[in-house]
C-alpha positions in Angstrom: 0.0 0.0 0.0 1.6 3.3 -1.1 0.0 5.2 1.8 1.4 2.9 4.4 4.9 3.2 2.9 4.7 7.0 2.9 3.7 7.2 6.5 6.5 4.8 7.5 9.0 7.2 5.7 7.4 10.3 7.3 8.1 8.9 10.8 11.6 7.6 10.0 14.8 9.2 11.2 17.0 10.9 8.6 19.7 8.2 9.0 17.1 5.5 8.3 15.8 7.4 5.2 19.4 7.7 3.9 19.8 3.9 4.3 16.6 3.3 2.3 17.7 5.9 -0.3 21.0 4.1 -0.6 19.1 1.0 -1.7 17.4 3.0 -4.4 14.2 3.9 -2.5 13.3 7.2 -4.1 10.3 7.9 -1.8 12.6 7.8 1.2 14.9 10.4 -0.4 11.8 12.4 -1.4 11.0 12.6 2.3 14.5 14.0 3.0 14.0 16.6 0.3 10.6 17.5 1.8 12.1 17.9 5.3 15.2 19.9 4.4 14.5 21.6 1.1 13.5 25.0 2.5 16.5 25.1 4.9 18.9 24.4 2.0 17.2 27.2 -0.1 17.5 29.5 2.9 21.2 29.0 3.3 21.6 29.6 -0.4 19.6 32.8 -0.2 21.7 34.0 2.7 24.8 33.3 0.5 23.3 35.6 -2.2 21.4 33.3 -4.5 18.2 34.8 -5.6 14.8 33.1 -6.2 15.1 30.6 -9.1 18.9 30.3 -8.7 18.5 29.2 -5.1 15.9 26.6 -6.2 18.2 25.4 -9.0 21.2 25.0 -6.8 19.1 23.3 -4.1 17.8 20.9 -6.7 21.4 20.2 -8.0 22.5 19.7 -4.4 19.8 17.1 -3.7 20.5 15.3 -7.0 24.2 15.2 -6.0 23.3 14.0 -2.5 21.1 11.2 -4.0 23.9 10.1 -6.3 26.4 10.1 -3.3 24.0 9.0 -0.6 26.2 5.9 0.1 28.9 8.3 1.3 26.7 9.7 4.0 27.8 7.9 7.2 25.5 9.6 9.7 28.5 11.2 11.6 26.7 14.6 11.3 23.2 15.5 10.3 21.9 14.9 6.8 20.8 18.6 6.8 24.4 19.8 7.4 25.7 17.4 4.8 23.4 18.5 2.0 23.9 22.2 3.0 27.6 21.8 2.5 27.0 20.2 -0.9 24.7 23.1 -1.8 27.2 25.7 -0.7 30.0 24.2 -2.7 27.8 24.0 -5.8 26.8 27.6 -5.4 30.4 28.7 -5.0 31.5 26.8 -8.1 28.8 28.7 -10.0 30.0 32.0 -8.6 33.6 31.2 -9.4 32.6 30.3 -12.9 30.2 33.3 -13.4 32.1 36.0 -11.5 35.6 34.7 -11.3 35.4 34.9 -7.5 38.8 33.1 -7.2 40.5 36.4 -8.3 39.0 38.3 -5.4 41.7 39.8 -3.2 41.6 41.2 0.3 42.5 44.7 -1.2 39.3 44.8 -3.2 37.3 44.0 -0.1 38.8 46.8 1.8 37.2 49.2 -0.6 33.7 48.1 0.4 31.7 50.8 2.2 31.3 50.5 6.0 27.9 49.5 7.3 26.3 52.6 8.9 26.1 52.4 12.7 23.0 53.2 14.8 20.4 52.4 12.2 17.0 53.8 13.3 15.1 50.6 12.5 15.6 48.3 15.5 13.7 45.5 13.8 16.2 44.7 11.0 16.1 41.0 10.4 19.1 38.8 9.6 18.4 38.7 5.9 18.5 42.4 5.6 21.6 42.6 7.8 23.4 40.1 5.7 22.7 42.2 2.6 24.8 45.0 4.2 27.9 42.8 4.2 30.3 42.7 1.3 29.9 39.7 -0.9 33.0 38.0 0.5 31.9 38.6 4.1 28.3 37.3 3.4 29.7 34.2 1.7 32.2 33.4 4.4 29.7 34.0 7.3 26.9 32.1 5.5 29.2 29.2 4.7 30.7 28.9 8.2 27.5 29.5 10.1 24.7 28.7 7.7 26.1 25.8 5.8 28.3 24.5 8.7 31.6 24.5 6.9 34.8 25.0 8.9 37.0 28.0 8.1 39.4 25.6 6.4 36.6 24.1 4.2 35.3 27.6 3.3 38.9 28.7 2.4 39.3 25.7 0.1 35.9 26.1 -1.5 36.5 29.9 -2.1 40.2 29.3 -3.1 41.2 32.0 -0.6 43.8 31.9 2.2 42.6 30.7 5.5 43.5 34.0 7.2 41.4 35.9 4.6 38.4 33.8 5.3 38.8 34.2 9.1 39.1 38.0 8.6 35.9 38.1 6.4 34.1 36.1 9.0 35.3 38.3 11.9 34.5 41.5 10.1 31.1 40.2 8.9 30.2 39.1 12.4 31.2 42.4 13.9 29.1 44.2 11.3 26.1 41.9 12.0 26.5 42.5 15.8 26.5 46.3 15.2 23.6 46.2 12.8 21.5 43.9 15.0 22.4 45.5 18.3 19.5 46.9 20.3 19.1 50.7 20.2 19.8 51.0 23.9 23.5 50.8 23.2 24.0 47.4 24.8 26.7 45.4 22.9 25.8 41.8 22.1 27.8 39.2 24.0 30.7 37.5 22.3 32.4 40.7 21.3 36.0 40.8 22.4 37.6 44.0 23.6 41.3 43.0 23.3 42.3 45.5 20.7 
């Protein structure tokens, strides 16, 4: 009975679904796509992919995940694994389309500063991310949204590790400033050793 199989997949853990998908069970993988598709598209949008492009990259990521499902060992979550795949696919597109690999730290230094003390206290994360330079947005999104380490992000972007760490640090500082409450209280986690 198709309905009984579907309900079994709907209540299965992601690792179980991956096992079923590895044996060729497409409905099990379809359940994984249903569960995690919007989260993957969300990470891609935070990285800068717009509308249809985020959908296309997410679809490519899930196709790649299905083809490589036997490689998933359950050591992390399926969601994190497929987000990493999506981030890498998106970066390859950027590198091809925009020649991102030629980006240098000097070019980033020319980016305008994010204005401090914005009057709108209800700025959401999506809007705050738009205020970052492209490199900062990519590095922050990859390391915090897609779960890549600084080293993995550096390899994917073809940038030195120190450059990625700098982009993440500057990006997070800008986000803290942008998202800080109007009462002047600084968000925790900011270091004052400078």
